[in-house]
C-alpha positions, 0 to 999 in steps of 0.5 A, a space after each residue: 502711587 509709589 507707596 502701593 508700588 513698594 508695598 506690592 514689591 515687598 509682599 509679592 513673595 509672601 505666603 498666603 495669610 495663615 487664616 486663608 491656609 487653614 480655611 482652605 485646608 478645613 473647608 476641603 472644598 472649592 468654589 468662587 472667591 473674591 479677594 478685595 484689595 488683592 495687592 500682589 496676589 498672595 491670597 489669590 495665588 494660593 486659592 487658585 493653586 488649590 482649585 478655586 476660581 478667584 475674582 481679584 480686585 485692586 485699584 492698580 492692575 497687579 495681574 501681571 505680578 499674579 500671572 507670573 506665579 500661575 501656569 496657563 491652566 491656573 490663569 484661567 481661574 483668575 478674573 482680575 478687576 482694576 477698580 476701587 473695590 468700594 465701587 465694583 459690583 460683587 458677584 455671588 461667591 463662597 468666600 470673600 477675602 480682605 486683608 489691609 484693604 477695608 480700612 481704606 474705605 471712607 467711613 461714610 461708604 463702609 456700611 453700604 460696602 459691608 452690606 454688599 459683601 454680606 449680600 454677595 457671599 453664599 449661604 455659608 457666609 465665609 469672610 476672611 480678613 481683618 476688620 479694623 478702623 483706619 484713621 
């Protein structure tokens, strides 16, 4: 796990992804977001600070890293799930964020995961992230 821990340390102080920032500004709404493979929480923290409730999912418990960036009121809008996102139930949401995570899904599991992502997002069906195939 040293690789993931090093990645979290390198990314914990980065701003949210530009697409997430632009989306939040353009939507001018709040809701429930899922951050698949949230890592150190760069998008999770931004969304919460902009009034969203976030279900942050990662295979390693990074909630302490995320909690240090939120005040006590903001912390109430964070639900952290330590689990492989491929296996977790995805509740209904207004936005799903997935950067640098979906490529780690095994090829045989991707179709089912993608169907669950699509099925969990409310009518607006907003997905923000990267889709590319890993090795």
